[in-house]
Each structure stands twice: as C-alpha cells, then as structure tokens.
N, C-alpha and C positions, 0 to 999 in steps of 0.2 A: 323421375326417370330411374328405373331399376338398375342397380350396379351389379356387375358380375365379379365374384371373388377372384383374386389372383390365382388361387389354387385351381378353380374351375377352368380358368383360361389356360393354365399350364397343362391340366389334364386333357382338355380338348385338343390342344396343340400337339401333345404327345400321341394321342390317338390318331390324329391326322397324319403325323409323321410316320408312325408305325404302319398304318394302312398303306401309305404311299410307298414305303420301303418294301413291304411284302408284295404289294401289287406289281410294282415295277420290276422286282427281282424275279417275277414269275410271269413274264410276258408270254402270250400265247404263241404256239408254233403253227405249223400248217394245219388247216382244218381237216380233220379226218372224217370218217363216215358217221352218219347219224346212228345213234345208239338208243334203243328203247329200254327204259327202266321203269320198274314199278316200285312205288313207295307205299307200303301198307299203312293203314290208319294206325296211329299210336307209335310209329317208328321213332326211335331216338336219333339224334343227329349223328351219333357214332355209327349207327346202322346205315344211315343214308350215306355217310362218308365212305364206309366200307364198300358199298355198292358202286359209288362213283370211282373209287380207286380200282376196284376189280374190273370195271368196264373201261378203264384207261381214260376216263373223262377228267379225273384229277390225278396228277403225278407227284404232287408235293403235299401229302396229307397233313403234315404238321403245320406248315405255314397256311394252308387253306383253312384248317380248323381255327387257327388264331385269327385269321382275317374274318371268317364268318362270325366268330364270337365278338370281336370288336365292333362289327357292324350290327350285332344283335340278330343276324340272320339265322343262327343256329336254333333259335326258338320259334321261327316262323315258317319252317318248311311244311308244306301242305301235301297230304296224301294224294295219290293218283298215278296215272300212267303218263310218262314224259318221254319226249324224244329230244335228246341232247347230242351235240356234235363234239367230238374230240378236238382238242386244240383251241377251244374257246377261252376267252378271258374269264376270270373268276366271277365278275359281275354278270357276264352272259350266262354263266352256269347257275348262279344263285337266283337271279331275277325271276326266271320262270318257276323256280321251286317255291319261292316265297309269295308269288302272286297267283299261283295255282293255274299256270298256263298248261293245263293237261291236254293230252291228245283227245280229240273229239271224233266221234263217228257220225258220218252223214246219214240221215234218215229222211227219205222222201215219201211224203203222203200225197199221192195224186188226187186231183179233184174228182169228186164222186165216190171216193173210197168209203165203204161202210166200216163199222167197227170191226166186224169179222175179218175184213181185208187188212186192217192195221195191226192186228194182234201180234203176228209173228215178227213184224218189223220192230214194234215197240219192245217186245220181249227180248229180242236179240240185243238191243242196246241197254236195257235195264238188267239183263241177265236173270230175269225171273222166269218161272214156269209159265208158258203161254196160257194155260188154263186159268191160272190165278190172275193173269193180266186181263183175260177175257171177262172173268167174273167181276173184276173191279170196274171195268169199263161199261159193263152191261148192268151194273147195280141200279135198280129202279129208283133208289134214293140219291144217287150221285149228283143229279142235277140240282138238288137242294143245296148240297154242300158247296158245289162250284158256282151256284147262282147263275144258272142258264135256264132258258124257258122250258126245257124238257120236251117230252116226258122222260127222257134219259139224256145221255151224253151224245147220242147219235145226231150228227149234223153240226155239232159245236166244237169238234176237234178239227181245227182249221187245216185244210190241205196246203202244205208248203214243204220246203226243204229245211230241215233243222240240223243243228250240230250239237250233239250231246256227248258228255264224257261217258265212257263205258262204265256200267254199274250204277248209273244215276238212278235215283229213286223214282219210282213210277209216278208219285204225286207231283214231282217237279216237271215231269214230261207232260202230264195232263194240264198242269197250270200254264205251262208255256204255250201249249196248243190252244187252250181256251183264251188266254190273253191275246193271242194273235187274232182269234175270232172277234173278241170284244173290241180290239183296236180298229176294226172296220166300221164300227157303228159311230158315225159322225153325228153331230146335232142335226144335220140336214136329213140324214136317213131316219132319225127318230121322229122328226117332224113329218116326214113323208108317210110314216105309219098312220098318223092321225088323218092325213088327207085321204088315204086309202081305206080308213076305218078297218084296219087289220092289225093283228098283234104281231109281235116279233116272231113268235113261234110259227104263226101262219106263213109269214114271209119266208122264213128259213125252210119250212116244209115245201112251199112252192118252189123255192130256189133249188132245192135238192131234186125235185122232179124235172125242172128245166135242165139241170146239170146232167141228169141221166138221159134225157131225150136228145140234147143237142150235140151234134158232132162238130158243128161250126159255131164259133163264138158269135159271129155276126147275125146268126139266126136266133140267138137267145131272146132278144126283145120281142120278136115276132111270135115265137113259141109262148112266151109269157103272155102276150096279148090274147092268144087263143084261150088259155086257161082263165085269165081274168074275165074274158067275155062269157065263158061257160059258167063260171061262178056267179056272175051277175045275173044271168038268165035262168039259173037254177038247173042247168044241165049236169048230167053226170060227167065227171072229168074224163073217164075212160082212158086213164094213163097206164100203159103197159108196165112201166117200171115199178109202180106201186103194187101191182099184182105179183110181179116177180119177187119183190121184197116180202110180200105175204107168203109166198111159196118157199122162201128161205134160201134162195140162190138163183144164179143165172140159168136161163134156158135158151137153147138155140131158137126155138119157136114157141110162141105162146098159143097153145091150143084152147078151144072153148072148154074142153073138159078140165083143163088146168084152172081156168078162171072159175068154173063152177065148184071145183074142189075147195076153194077158199072163199066161197060166196059170203060167208058170215064175218070174214075178217074186216076190221075197220080200215085196213089198208087196201081193200079191194075197191077201187074207184069205178069199177063197172057195176057194182051193186050198191055201194054206199055213196050218198050225196056229199058234196063238199070236199074239203081237204082231209087227208088222213090225220091221225092224231099227232103225228110228229114227222120229222125229216126221215128220209130213206137213205141218206148218205151225207157226205160232207160237201156242200156246194162251195165253189170258189168265189172270188170277188166278182167276176163277170156275171155269174148266175144270180148272185144276191142283187147286184145292180139291176139286172134285167127284171127280177121279180118286183123290185120297187118301181122301176120305170119301164113298163111295157110300151111297145110301139102303139101307134094310134089305129092300127089295122082292125078290121071288123071280122077277121077270119074266125071260124068255129071248128075247123078241122085241119089236120095235116097228116101227110103220109111220107114215110121215109123213102128216099131213093137210094139207088145202089152206090152213088158217089158220096153218101153221107148227108147230102142236103135234103130238104123237104119240099113237098108240094103243098101249098096252103090253099084252102078253099072255103067258100062261104055257106054252101048247102050240102046236104047229105048226098044229093044226086051227083054233084061235082066231086065229092069225096069218094064215092064208090067208083066213079070213072078214073080218078087218080090212082086208086088202089089197083084197078085192072091194068093200067099203064105201068105201074111200078112192078106188078107181078110179071108182066111180059118182059120188062127190062131185065129182071133177074133170071127169068127162064132163058132168055137169049144169051145172057152171059155164061150160063151153065152148059150151053151146047158145045160139043166137041168141035 
C-alpha cells in the first residue's frame, strides 16, 4: 500500500482550508442579470478576470484569483462566448469556463433541403463567407473525404436541429451532420439493401425524391411503392422534383418546354431511365424508411391533390382521369 508523506498531507489540508475560507467568505448575493462575455483564444487568466470584474460577475478579484489558482482553474479557461449571471458562486462561474459550456446557436435544417438551401444557415453559425461554404459543400471530391456514397455531399447532410457554438469550424459542422446521417444506418437497414439489390446511394437518391414528393408522411411508403414498381418494370420515373433539380431551382409550374430544356441532364427522369446519379436533397428518417420498405401496392402513377394528398392509380387511363379531376379541383378553388 502506497504511503502519503506527512508534508503532502499538510499541503493538501492547507489547500482545502484556504479554499474553504476563501469560498465561504465570498458567498454569493442575489442573482443578477445574465451577462454575455467573450473570451478570445489565447487569453490569459488576468484578461479573463478583468472581464469578469468589469461585468460585475466577480467582485473580489484578489480572492477569486487565489481561489482559481489553488484549484488549477486559471490554466483551464476555454475560449468562446459565455452567458454568466451576476451573484453566482465562484464554482458556478468557473465551471462553465473550464468545461467550455459556451453559448450555442440553434440551426434547423428542414427535411428536403438542398445544399443551396443550407448555405446561408451554415455560414451564419460558422461566420464564413457563404460562397466559400457553398464551394466546400459542393466540392465534387468531398464525398471521398467524408466517406459517403456520393456523388457529392448532397443528401448526406442530415436534416435536423443542431446547436453549434458561433464561429465553429465548417468541418465540424459537416462531420456532425454526416454523423447524424450515418447513425440512421442500422444493421437491419444494411441487410435490407441486399434484399432489394440496391446500393446505399440508390436508396438515398430514391428517398430524396420521396421526400420532395410527399406532403404527408403516411403516404411516403405508397409513393415509394410507385417508384419501386416503375423501376422494376423499366418505366421512366417521370418525377417532377428531379427535373426541377436539373433546372437549378423551384418552379411554380413545370412546363413541357422546361422539361425539354434539360432533356440531356442525368437528373431528368422524363428522358433518362432509372434513378438519377445521386440525391436531390436531404431526406429525413421517414423518407429513408419508406425507400427501404415500400408498401405492397401495385400503383404505377400518382397525382397531387389540392390538400397535399395524392390520388394513386394503376393505369395511364386512370391517371389521366385523376389529373383532370385534380385540375378541376384547383380551378374551382381559384374561382372568386
């Protein structure tokens, strides 16, 4: 059994006594308002202490300095933005500073967002130029670095609500979002790929189309079944969202002239068979689940209705009739 020297015991006892005396002699008062402070990288403890005194978070700088040094906290302060309350105990002041409990900014990426939709939100929290963020996210080789199926990062930056410290590095943001995506892939999902004889990229691509088409989550498996059925039969997918992606942005109406203008695009599923080369946005968990587990329906067509639901049909004749009814429904709603 290792013995402790008498001198070390005395030293530890003195430290404990001094900390107790300093701490109890400076008990907190009434809690004041929350104060926001910024500690730049490389700041000395004296600079930090000056800021705490100036903002009236610490009122006894000499004893606070001694207390922090005895605890070793003066060498552990982390840079960042903090929100501290006046009148707190010294431990309550030091703990967030040495553990890095910085203020975070909430950033929400909705399901179906494309990289172009995300750029400004990500740039705001990283404090980078939006164009540099866009260039990094659209880098054609980025998928190799981050080990996602590609052909880029589109579709693999998982839609969710995140909390990041302002000024966080862009690479950490990307890693966090991709880790969220990868966390969805359970062994069951990976096994399901083999059953479907589809690749991960194909499933995410299909899920991104389902996400763009569906207004109602409960319809996602049925929409998925339509696309699975068309793929199995060798039909063109004829998915409007893929053409809109090829056109480079949203359109109120998709006209035949617009479809023809991007006829050679691999994302034009009116002219190119099979799935497009990659995702057209970031699908959420429900869309990924639907792509992997479509319903057992035999539908080959669907038409959007005014309320966001769809009419599903088995034949072209039924589909054309559903389109007429949908158009009448919309025309009726536009009448004064």
